[in-house]
C-alpha positions as CSV (number, residue, x, y, z in Angstrom):
1,M,274.1,239.0,167.2
2,K,276.6,241.0,164.3
3,K,275.1,244.4,163.2
4,I,275.6,245.9,159.9
5,L,274.8,249.4,158.4
6,N,273.8,249.1,154.9
7,V,273.7,252.7,153.2
8,G,272.4,254.3,150.0
9,H,271.2,251.2,148.4
10,C,267.7,251.3,145.9
11,N,264.8,249.6,146.8
12,Y,266.0,246.6,144.6
13,D,269.6,246.4,145.8
14,G,269.0,247.2,149.8
15,P,266.4,244.3,150.7
16,R,268.6,242.4,148.2
17,I,271.2,242.8,150.1
18,K,270.3,242.4,153.6
19,K,268.2,239.7,152.5
20,L,271.4,237.6,151.1
21,F,273.4,238.5,154.6
22,E,270.7,237.7,157.0
23,S,270.2,234.7,155.1
24,A,274.2,233.3,154.7
25,F,274.6,234.1,158.5
26,E,272.9,232.6,161.9
27,D,273.9,235.9,163.7
28,I,273.2,238.9,161.7
29,T,270.9,241.6,161.2
30,V,271.4,244.2,158.4
31,V,270.0,248.0,159.0
32,E,269.1,250.2,156.2
33,A,270.1,254.3,155.5
34,K,268.6,255.2,152.4
35,T,270.1,259.2,152.5
36,H,273.4,260.6,154.2
37,D,271.7,262.3,156.9
38,D,269.5,258.6,157.8
39,A,273.0,256.9,158.3
40,L,274.4,259.7,160.6
41,V,271.3,259.2,162.3
42,Q,271.9,255.1,162.4
43,M,275.1,256.0,163.0
44,K,274.8,257.3,166.6
45,K,271.6,256.1,167.2
46,E,272.2,251.8,166.9
47,G,276.0,252.0,167.0
48,P,279.0,250.7,167.2
49,W,278.3,248.6,164.2
50,D,280.2,245.6,163.4
51,I,280.9,247.1,159.4
52,I,278.7,249.6,157.6
53,L,278.5,248.7,153.9
54,V,278.2,251.8,151.5
55,N,276.6,252.2,147.7
56,R,279.1,253.7,145.3
57,I,276.6,256.8,144.6
58,F,273.4,257.2,147.3
59,D,270.2,256.3,145.3
60,V,268.1,258.7,147.6
61,D,270.6,262.0,147.7
62,G,273.0,261.3,145.2
63,Y,275.6,261.9,148.1
64,E,278.8,259.7,146.8
65,G,279.9,256.8,148.7
66,L,283.6,257.8,148.7
67,K,283.2,261.0,150.7
68,F,281.2,259.2,152.9
69,V,284.0,256.8,153.3
70,S,286.1,259.4,154.2
71,E,283.7,260.9,156.4
72,V,282.9,257.9,158.4
73,K,286.8,257.0,159.0
74,K,288.0,260.5,160.1
75,E,285.3,260.5,162.5
76,N,286.4,256.5,163.3
77,S,289.4,255.2,162.0
78,Q,288.7,251.8,163.8
79,Q,285.3,251.4,162.0
80,K,285.1,248.8,159.6
81,I,283.6,250.0,156.0
82,I,283.4,248.3,152.5
83,L,282.4,250.0,149.4
84,I,280.1,248.4,147.2
85,S,280.4,249.1,143.7
86,N,281.6,247.4,141.0
87,F,284.0,249.6,139.3
88,K,288.1,248.7,140.7
89,E,288.7,252.5,140.9
90,S,286.3,253.6,143.1
91,Q,287.5,250.3,145.2
92,E,291.4,251.2,144.8
93,D,290.1,254.3,145.6
94,A,287.4,253.4,148.7
95,E,291.0,251.5,149.9
96,K,292.7,254.6,150.1
97,R,290.3,256.1,152.2
98,G,290.9,253.5,154.5
99,A,287.9,251.0,153.5
100,L,288.3,247.4,153.6
101,K,288.8,245.2,150.0
102,G,285.0,245.3,149.2
103,F,282.5,243.7,146.3
104,G,280.4,244.9,143.7
105,K,276.7,244.5,142.8
106,N,277.7,241.5,140.2
107,D,279.4,239.2,143.3
108,L,275.8,239.0,145.6
109,D,275.0,236.1,143.7
110,S,278.4,234.7,143.5
111,G,279.3,233.9,147.0
112,L,281.9,236.2,147.1
113,A,280.3,238.7,148.7
114,V,279.6,236.4,151.9
115,D,282.9,235.5,152.0
116,V,284.1,238.9,151.8
117,L,282.0,239.4,154.7
118,T,282.6,236.2,156.5
119,S,286.2,236.9,156.5
120,V,286.0,241.0,158.0
121,I,283.4,240.0,160.7
122,G,283.1,236.4,161.2
123,G,280.0,235.1,162.3
124,S,278.0,231.7,162.0
125,R,276.8,231.3,158.4
126,E,274.6,228.9,157.9
127,P,274.2,225.5,156.4
128,N,273.8,225.5,152.9
């Protein structure tokens, strides 16, 4: 079973991302962390993670996703992490900080998000 930590999303996008990936793959579970502190607890408690998905600005506590990317990569340079943002500049900054090429929330319905995740962590996709 592959494990995804989904960090900082609102009550609309968090469940939407969880549902998308858990329905698109046979062998993935998505755990949500609303705040910076919750994410740190989940990382220690439930890790290791196959990938961490990070919102650009955390909905509940306003924490900056780019700062979180830097923290995670400093702690574990091998941890796969993706910023979810429609802003090209933020995506580029995340990649400079060690994140993988990500996708935006606009890509959740296009199939691109599932394609990116498949290329990063593999997994068995559900038949269409």
